[in-house]
C-alpha positions in Angstrom: -29.5 -3.1 6.6 -29.4 0.4 4.6 -31.2 3.5 5.0 -33.7 3.7 1.8 -34.7 7.5 2.5 -33.5 11.2 2.8 -30.0 12.2 2.3 -28.7 9.1 4.3 -30.3 7.0 2.1 -28.3 3.8 1.0 -26.1 3.9 4.1 -25.4 1.3 6.4 -26.0 3.0 10.0 -24.5 0.0 11.9 -20.9 0.4 10.1 -21.0 4.0 9.4 -21.9 5.3 13.0 -19.7 2.9 15.0 -16.8 3.0 12.9 -16.9 7.2 13.4 -17.3 6.8 17.0 -14.2 4.5 16.9 -12.1 6.6 14.6 -13.1 10.0 16.4 -12.6 8.7 19.6 -8.9 7.3 19.2 -7.9 10.7 17.6 -8.7 12.3 20.5 -7.1 10.0 22.5 -3.7 10.3 20.1 -4.7 14.2 20.5 -4.9 14.5 24.2 -2.5 11.8 26.0 -0.3 11.7 22.7 2.1 10.4 25.3 0.8 7.8 27.5 -0.9 6.3 24.0 2.3 6.1 22.4 3.9 4.1 25.2 0.8 1.7 25.5 0.8 1.2 21.9 4.7 1.0 21.6 4.6 -2.0 24.4 1.9 -4.0 22.1 3.9 -3.3 18.9 7.1 -4.6 20.4 5.5 -7.8 22.0 3.6 -8.5 18.7 6.9 -7.9 16.5 8.8 -10.1 19.0 6.6 -12.8 19.1 4.8 -13.3 15.6 7.3 -12.0 13.3 7.9 -15.3 12.1 3.8 -15.5 11.4 4.2 -12.4 9.3 7.4 -13.5 7.2 5.8 -17.0 6.3 2.0 -15.5 5.6 3.5 -12.5 3.2 5.6 -15.1 1.2 2.8 -17.8 1.3 0.5 -15.4 -0.3 2.9 -14.6 -2.7 3.3 -17.8 -3.7 -0.2 -18.5 -3.8 -0.8 -15.4 -6.4 1.9 -17.3 -8.8 0.5 -20.4 -8.5 -3.1 -18.9 -9.4 -1.6 -16.4 -12.2 -0.2 -19.6 -14.2 -3.1 -22.3 -13.1 -6.3 -22.7 -14.8 -7.7 -20.5 -12.1 -6.4 -17.6 -14.2 -8.8 -17.5 -16.9 -11.6 -16.9 -14.8 -13.0 -13.4 -15.2 -13.9 -11.0 -12.3 -17.8 -10.2 -13.6 -19.8 -11.9 -16.2 -18.0 -14.0 -18.8 -18.7 -11.6 -21.9 -18.1 -8.7 -19.3 -15.4 -6.1 -20.5 -12.8 -4.0 -18.3 -14.2 -0.9 -17.4 -11.0 1.0 -17.8 -8.2 0.6 -20.3 -4.9 -0.7 -19.5 -3.5 2.8 -19.4 -6.1 4.2 -16.9 -5.7 0.7 -15.0 -2.1 1.0 -14.3 -2.0 4.7 -13.6 -4.6 4.0 -10.9 -3.2 1.2 -9.6 0.2 3.0 -9.0 -1.3 6.0 -7.6 -3.6 4.3 -5.1 -0.6 2.2 -3.9 2.3 3.6 -3.1 2.9 7.3 -4.4 3.4 9.1 -1.4 5.3 6.5 0.2 7.9 6.0 -3.0 8.7 9.6 -3.0 9.2 9.6 0.7 11.5 7.0 1.1 12.8 6.1 -2.6 16.2 8.2 -1.1 16.2 7.8 2.4 15.8 4.1 2.8 18.8 3.4 0.4 20.6 5.9 2.8 19.9 4.4 6.1 20.6 0.6 4.7 24.1 2.3 3.3 25.0 3.4 6.6 24.9 -0.2 8.1 22.8 -3.1 7.5 23.0 -6.8 8.5 24.0 -8.2 5.1 27.1 -6.0 4.9 30.3 -6.0 7.1 30.5 -2.6 7.5 28.7 0.2 6.4 29.6 3.1 3.5 31.1 0.6 1.6 30.4 -0.9 -2.0 28.9 -4.0 -0.5 26.7 -1.8 1.8 25.4 0.3 -1.5 24.5 -3.3 -2.8 23.0 -4.5 -0.1 21.2 -1.5 0.4 19.5 -1.5 -3.0 18.6 -5.2 -2.4 16.6 -4.9 0.5 14.7 -1.5 -0.4 13.5 -3.4 -3.7 12.6 -6.5 -1.3 10.5 -4.1 1.0 9.1 -2.1 -2.0 8.4 -5.4 -4.7 6.5 -8.2 -4.7 5.8 -9.0 -1.3 3.7 -5.8 -0.4 1.9 -5.6 -3.7 0.9 -9.0 -3.0 -0.5 -8.4 0.1 -2.7 -5.8 -1.7 -3.9 -8.1 -4.7 -5.0 -11.1 -2.5 -7.6 -8.8 -0.8 -8.4 -7.3 -4.6 -8.8 -10.4 -5.9 -11.0 -11.8 -3.4 -13.3 -8.8 -3.0 -13.6 -8.8 -6.8 -14.2 -12.1 -7.3 -16.9 -12.0 -5.0 -18.5 -8.8 -5.7 -18.4 -9.4 -9.4 -18.4 -13.0 -9.9 -20.6 -13.7 -7.3 -23.1 -10.9 -6.7 -22.1 -10.0 -3.2 -21.5 -6.5 -2.0 -18.2 -4.9 -2.3 -17.1 -5.2 1.1 -14.6 -7.2 3.1 -17.3 -9.0 4.6 -18.1 -10.6 1.4 -14.8 -12.5 1.5 -16.2 -14.6 4.3 -19.0 -16.3 2.6 -17.8 -19.3 1.4 -17.2 -20.0 5.4 -20.2 -18.6 6.9 -22.5 -18.0 4.3 -25.4 -15.3 5.3 -23.8 -14.5 8.8 -21.7 -12.2 6.8 -25.0 -9.6 7.1 -24.7 -9.9 11.1 -22.7 -9.1 13.8 -19.4 -11.2 12.1 -20.0 -9.0 9.0 -20.5 -5.5 11.0 -17.2 -6.4 12.6 -15.1 -7.0 9.9 -16.4 -4.0 8.2 -15.9 -1.6 10.9 -12.2 -2.7 11.6 -11.5 -1.9 8.1 -13.1 1.2 8.0 -11.2 2.3 11.1 -7.8 1.0 10.0 -8.3 2.5 6.4 -9.1 6.2 7.9 -6.0 6.1 10.2 -3.7 4.7 7.6 -5.1 7.5 5.1 -4.6 10.2 7.4 -1.5 9.1 8.5 -0.1 9.1 4.8 -2.0 12.5 4.0 0.0 14.1 7.3 3.0 12.7 6.4 2.7 13.5 3.1 2.1 17.1 3.7 5.1 17.5 6.1 7.4 16.7 3.2 5.4 19.0 0.9 6.4 21.8 3.2 10.1 20.8 3.2 10.0 21.1 -0.7 7.9 24.7 -1.0 10.9 25.4 1.9 13.8 24.7 -0.2 11.9 26.2 -3.4 10.4 29.4 -2.1 11.7 29.8 1.5 8.1 29.2 2.9 8.7 28.4 6.8 8.1 24.8 7.6 5.3 24.9 10.3 2.4 23.3 11.7 0.4 26.3 10.5 1.2 26.0 6.8 0.9 22.4 7.0 -2.8 22.8 8.2 -3.5 25.5 5.5 -2.3 22.8 2.9 -4.1 20.0 4.1 -7.3 22.3 3.9 -6.4 23.1 0.5 -5.9 19.8 -1.1 -8.4 17.9 0.7 -10.9 20.6 -1.0 -9.7 19.5 -4.2 -9.7 15.8 -3.2 -13.4 15.9 -2.0 -14.0 17.8 -5.3 -12.4 14.8 -7.1 -14.0 12.3 -5.3 -17.6 13.4 -6.1 -16.7 13.7 -9.7 -16.6 9.8 -9.2 -13.4 7.1 -10.3 -14.2 7.3 -14.1 -13.4 11.2 -14.4 -11.6 12.8 -11.0 -9.4 9.7 -9.9 -8.7 8.4 -13.3 -7.7 11.7 -14.8 -5.5 12.6 -11.6 -4.1 9.2 -11.6 -3.0 9.8 -15.6 -1.1 13.1 -14.4 0.4 11.8 -11.6 2.1 9.0 -14.1 3.2 11.9 -16.7 4.6 13.8 -14.2 6.5 10.8 -12.4 7.6 10.1 -16.0 8.9 13.6 -16.5 10.7 13.7 -13.1 12.3 10.3 -13.8 13.7 11.0 -17.2 14.8 14.6 -15.7 16.8 12.6 -13.0 18.5 10.0 -15.6 19.3 12.8 -18.1 21.3 15.1 -15.5 22.4 12.2 -13.0 24.9 9.4 -13.4 23.2 7.8 -15.7 25.6 5.3 -16.5 25.4 4.2 -12.6 21.6 4.4 -12.7 21.3 2.1 -15.4 24.0 -0.4 -14.0 22.3 -0.5 -10.5 19.0 -1.3 -12.0 20.2 -4.4 -14.2 22.3 -5.2 -11.0 20.1 -4.5 -8.4 17.0 -6.4 -10.0 19.2 -9.8 -10.7 20.2 -9.6 -7.1 17.1 -9.2 -5.8 15.9 -12.0 -8.0 18.4 -14.4 -7.0 17.9 -13.6 -3.3 14.3 -13.5 -3.3 13.6 -16.8 -1.5 16.2 -16.2 0.9 14.9 -12.6 2.0 11.4 -13.8 2.2 12.4 -16.3 4.7 15.6 -14.8 6.7 14.4 -14.1 10.3 17.6 -13.0 12.1 17.4 -16.4 14.1 20.9 -16.1 15.0 21.7 -12.5 15.6 18.3 -11.3 17.0 19.6 -8.0 16.5 16.7 -6.2 16.6 17.1 -4.8 13.0 14.3 -6.6 11.3 11.7 -5.1 13.6 12.6 -2.0 12.5 12.3 -2.7 8.7 11.0 -6.0 7.3 8.9 -7.2 10.3 7.4 -3.5 10.3 7.0 -3.0 6.9 4.8 -6.1 6.7 2.1 -5.6 9.2 2.3 -1.9 8.0 1.5 -2.8 4.2 -1.2 -5.2 5.8 -3.1 -2.0 7.2 -3.3 -0.5 4.0 -4.4 -3.9 2.3 -8.4 -2.9 2.8 -8.1 0.2 1.3 -5.2 -0.3 -1.5 -6.9 -4.0 -2.1 -10.4 -2.5 -2.1 -9.6 0.3 -4.5 -7.9 -2.2 -6.8 -10.8 -4.4 -6.8 -13.3 -1.3 -7.6 -11.0 -0.5 -10.8 -10.5 -4.3 -11.8 -14.1 -5.1 -12.7 -14.1 -7.5 -16.1 -10.5 -8.3 -15.9 -9.1 -12.0 -15.6 -7.6 -13.5 -12.4 -4.8 -13.8 -14.4 -4.8 -10.1 -15.5 -5.4 -8.4 -12.4 -2.2 -10.5 -10.8 0.1 -9.8 -13.8 -0.6 -6.3 -14.1 -0.9 -5.4 -10.2 1.9 -7.9 -9.5 4.5 -7.7 -12.1 4.3 -4.3 -13.5 4.2 -1.9 -10.8 7.3 -4.0 -8.9 8.7 -2.8 -12.2 8.0 0.5 -12.1 9.3 0.9 -8.6 12.4 -0.8 -9.3 13.3 1.8 -11.8 12.3 4.5 -9.6 14.4 3.2 -6.5 16.8 2.8 -8.9 16.6 6.6 -10.3 16.6 8.1 -7.1 18.5 5.9 -4.7 20.9 5.2 -7.0 21.7 8.9 -7.6 21.9 9.4 -4.1 24.4 6.3 -3.4 26.8 7.9 -6.6 26.8 11.1 -5.0 27.4 9.8 -1.4 30.3 7.8 -3.0 31.6 10.5 -4.8 31.6 12.6 -1.3 33.5 9.7 0.3 35.9 9.6 -2.7 36.3 13.5 -2.3 36.7 13.3 1.4 39.7 10.8 1.3 41.4 12.8 -1.1 41.0 15.6 1.4 42.6 13.6 4.0 45.3 12.3 1.8 46.3 15.8 1.0 46.3 16.5 5.0 43.2 18.9 4.9 41.4 16.7 7.3 43.1 15.5 10.5 41.9 14.0 13.5 38.0 13.4 14.0 37.4 15.4 11.0 39.3 12.5 9.2 36.6 10.1 9.7 34.1 9.9 6.7 30.6 10.0 8.9 28.3 9.9 5.6 28.2 13.0 2.4 25.5 15.6 2.2 22.4 13.4 1.6 23.2 10.5 4.4 23.5 13.5 6.7 20.4 15.3 5.6 18.6 11.9 5.7 19.8 11.4 9.6 18.6 14.8 10.3 15.5 15.1 8.6 14.1 11.9 6.3 11.8 14.4 4.4 14.5 16.6 3.3 16.5 13.6 1.4 15.1 13.7 -2.3 15.4 17.3 -2.0 19.0 17.2 -1.0 19.6 14.8 -3.8 18.3 17.4 -6.3 20.6 20.2 -5.0 23.6 18.1 -5.2 22.6 16.9 -8.9 22.2 20.8 -9.6 22.7 23.7 -6.7 21.1 26.0 -9.6 17.8 26.7 -11.2 17.6 22.9 -12.4 17.6 21.9 -8.9 15.3 24.0 -7.7 12.5 23.1 -10.8 13.3 19.4 -9.9 12.3 20.3 -6.3 9.3 22.2 -7.4 7.8 19.3 -9.5 8.5 16.8 -6.7 6.2 19.1 -4.3 3.7 19.0 -7.3 3.7 15.4 -7.4 3.4 15.2 -4.1 0.3 17.1 -4.0 -1.3 15.4 -7.0 -0.4 11.7 -5.4 -2.0 13.5 -1.7 -5.0 14.2 -3.7 -5.4 10.3 -5.5 -4.8 8.8 -2.0 -7.6 11.2 -0.2 -9.9 10.7 -2.8 -9.4 6.8 -3.4 -9.4 6.7 0.4 -12.6 8.4 0.7 -14.3 6.7 -2.0 -13.5 3.1 -0.5 -14.2 4.3 3.3 -18.1 5.3 1.6 -18.1 2.3 -0.4 -17.5 0.4 3.0 -20.3 2.4 4.5 -23.0 1.7 2.0 -22.9 -1.9 2.1 -20.5 -1.7 -0.8 -22.3 0.5 -3.2 -20.1 1.3 -6.5 -21.6 5.2 -6.4 -22.0 5.9 -2.6 -24.2 9.1 -1.7 -22.8 12.3 -2.3 -23.0 13.4 1.4 -21.3 10.5 2.7 -18.2 11.7 0.2 -18.1 15.0 1.5 -18.6 14.0 5.2 -15.5 11.3 5.0 -13.2 13.4 2.7 -13.7 16.7 5.6 -13.3 14.0 8.4 -10.1 12.4 7.1 -8.6 16.3 6.5 -9.9 16.8 10.0 -7.9 13.8 11.3 -4.9 14.7 9.7 -4.8 18.1 10.6 -5.7 17.4 14.2 -3.3 14.2 14.5 -0.5 16.8 13.1 -1.2 19.4 15.4 -1.6 17.2 18.5 1.8 15.2 17.7 0.0 12.1 17.2 0.9 10.4 14.1 3.7 8.5 15.4 1.2 7.2 17.8 -1.2 6.1 14.5 2.4 4.6 13.0 2.7 2.6 15.7 -0.9 1.6 16.8 -1.1 0.6 12.9 1.4 -2.2 13.8 -0.7 -3.7 16.2 -3.6 -3.5 14.1 -1.4 -5.3 11.3 -2.3 -8.6 13.7 -5.9 -8.8 13.3 -5.8 -7.8 9.6 -3.0 -11.0 9.1 -5.4 -13.3 10.3 -8.4 -12.0 8.1 -5.9 -12.0 4.9 -5.1 -15.9 5.8 -8.7 -16.6 6.1 -9.4 -14.6 3.0 -7.1 -16.8 1.4 -8.6 -20.3 2.2 -12.0 -19.0 1.4 -11.0 -17.8 -2.0 -9.5 -20.9 -2.9 -12.7 -23.0 -1.6 -14.4 -20.8 -3.8 -12.1 -21.3 -7.0 -11.9 -24.6 -6.4 -16.0 -25.1 -6.2 -16.7 -23.0 -9.5 -14.3 -25.4 -11.4 -15.9 -28.3 -9.8 -12.3 -29.2 -8.1 -14.0 -29.5 -4.7 -15.0 -32.6 -3.2 -19.3 -32.2 -2.8 -20.9 -33.2 -0.1 -24.5 -34.6 -0.4 -26.2 -31.5 0.2 -24.1 -29.4 -2.1 -25.0 -32.3 -4.9 -28.8 -31.9 -4.0 -28.4 -27.8 -4.3 -26.7 -28.1 -7.6 -28.9 -31.0 -9.0 -32.0 -28.8 -8.5 -30.6 -26.1 -10.6 -30.4 -28.5 -13.5 -26.4 -29.2 -13.4 -25.6 -33.3 -14.0 -22.7 -33.4 -11.5 -23.5 -36.7 -9.5 -20.4 -38.4 -8.9 -18.3 -36.2 -11.3 -14.5 -36.3 -10.2 -13.0 -34.3 -13.1 -13.1 -30.5 -13.5 -17.0 -29.6 -14.7 -18.3 -26.3 -15.7 -21.5 -25.1 -13.6 -24.0 -22.6 -14.7 -24.0 -19.2 -12.6 -27.0 -20.6 -10.7 -25.2 -23.8 -9.9 -22.3 -21.7 -9.0 -24.2 -19.4 -6.7 -26.2 -22.1 -5.2 -23.3 -24.0 -4.0 -21.8 -21.1 -2.7 -24.4 -20.4 -0.5 -24.6 -23.9 0.2 -20.8 -23.9 1.6 -21.5 -21.1 3.6 -24.7 -22.6 5.0 -22.9 -26.1 6.0 
């Protein structure tokens, strides 16, 4: 049901009211009982990771395998819309929005920090701070930011786009269940799925905004000496959220698209600058070597569960990342679906799986590779001082160079320390400023795309949600991010997100089954029971006794989809 009168017309009151109550209630819990809530969710998170790690590893790898199959199969030509429909956005705009809505802030945050942590020590290298540790550090980083996380996003995007644009159902998470439960998606089950999606999306986006503004404050401190303080961070949230609300009001075709294209331009400029002034030969070598290493070890990395050592390392990294990406899947997946109307299944999978992964590898190689080279140079210089007798005793032990030590002290400072190492003068300051600007633009695109997704869910899949809803959710996200930052509740939300990953993972499994059922039905590959045959025959399609693939009319496809849900 949707309201059809006044300022709130077009809004689903059930999903809107309950989701806002849940979100606000949880934020208050995190704010006033941060320590108790943190302990509670940490216990739940630890229990889930210890007992369901195998499920996460198996599910994500299976989803990736399913998408690769669909990309090369006969299902690849199916269009996400009418057969003669053309894409709404050009390839350039589409790819820019894919990248901006997917991993923007996270890539800046972890592009230097994660390789540094793995360089210091990881289970695939006998000793940290060695050439072996450097090689495996890039392999692990590629794995955590490569095909697997994008596969999680794409399966959600593909299912939502297919049922919304091909089958005419609302662009909401509940629609992916239609082949399994039919019109019951409009009842309590559907409401529960959408409410859960809204709540998880709101928490995920708000947390990302909080982390992003902390790193922005670090960048401004490096360039202009602006104090790192909660007050300054709250001011930044207010200013940038205002711009984000203005962007989301203008819609996807203008504000979000234009900002995403500028994100890509700034990103390319930053990459080229670091390649030119940094260790160019090392960057190119590690890109090629790291990519080959990743491809060669993809299967073993995907199935490695640390069964023998059970050291806990995987719970801190891979098994943490997978449910973390799953909590982002409703938001990123729905946004990708929103901008992918008119593309084929093959186009969506190829464009959103392969291209962003390659771009991510380039990004990680440029920044992570540069950091590794700087660390190796620091280690060589340290050894020379030891040989010369300038360092003795405890000082003779190499515990890390400037970038690694900065990463251990404060993760947000890792990339800025790299720029200071590359050029301690004006150029390094310019790179820090450019990165801070890029963080701001990614902040805006994450906030406005997140707001758009929340509004679409609250308005039962409307591609153009009411303006009052856009302003309300944009403002609420800013308040959530600011409130959590002020109360120290960001860590609690991060821990709770891992717990939320379990129900989302089950939904992704069910979604995959539902999507395959619908795709096989569309091409006439699924066995038809008598009720389904009767329904289709009423539309005029002769499919009695059909065993080979058949082409059904749109009316027949819709009738069969409904029939599948009724049974």
